[in-house]
Each structure stands twice: as C-alpha cells, then as structure tokens.
C-alpha positions, 0 to 999 in steps of 0.5 A: 517493478517494486513493490512495497508490503506496508503493513499498518498495526493499530489498535481496537480497529484503528487499521481496519478504519484507516483502510477504509477512510482512506478508499471513502475520502478519494485518496487512494484512488487518487494515489491509484492515478499517480503516473507509475503506480501499479497496483495499491490495495488494502487486505486484512490477515485472517489470523490479525484483526488490527492489521492491515497490509497495503501492497503498493507497486512502482513501475521503478524508483523515481515513481515512487520518489515523485509520489512520495514528493506528492500532495498526496503524503501529506493527506496519507500522512495526517490519516496514519496520525489520526489514527495511531499507526505503526508501520513495516515495510517490506520491499521487493524488486522483480526481475523477467529471469524466469516465469511460474506460469505453469503452476498457475491455475487459471 
C-alpha cells in the first residue's frame, strides 16, 4: 500500500472551502470509487486553520498512475487553482514486517 499525505495550504479559509467543494461536488466520492483507492479523507490540524490534510492511500503505484491519468485530475486541478492552494506531500510505503496490534486499544 502507498499512502500520500497531501497538505493543502491557503488563506482566509480557502483550503477548507476546497475540501468542502471536493466532498459536495462528488469529486472525492468518484476518486474513492477508482480501482485501487483504499482511502481518500480530509482532515484539519487543530493548530492550523489554513491547512487541510488529505490522506490518500492506494494499492500500488499502478493505481496511482491510473488516478493521475483520469479525467478526475483535471477537475481536481481546477479546484486547486480556484482556491489558490499550495501543497506539500509526504509519501509512505507500507510493509508487512510485523504488527503493532498489541498497542492498539479497541
């Protein structure tokens, strides 16, 4: 699994407005239905009202490449421009080398 944390930074609430429009327009749901998508969720840091975090997980690089080539990317890019957002990213690749299950309280 590949997870990308995308931080959308704007001004005057633009990042939050972007995430709201992504959800209300159905773009986010369409991305969630793409083959290989495992997670597509927005969050807001408690200490930064001008940033939105997107946690975006995919089965593999081929699924990400297909997503980047999809018509959904043009819609997403247009919204980024509309809200004048700037981004930073972190990428993580999961490995099945053990479990932290003993530390998780359910």
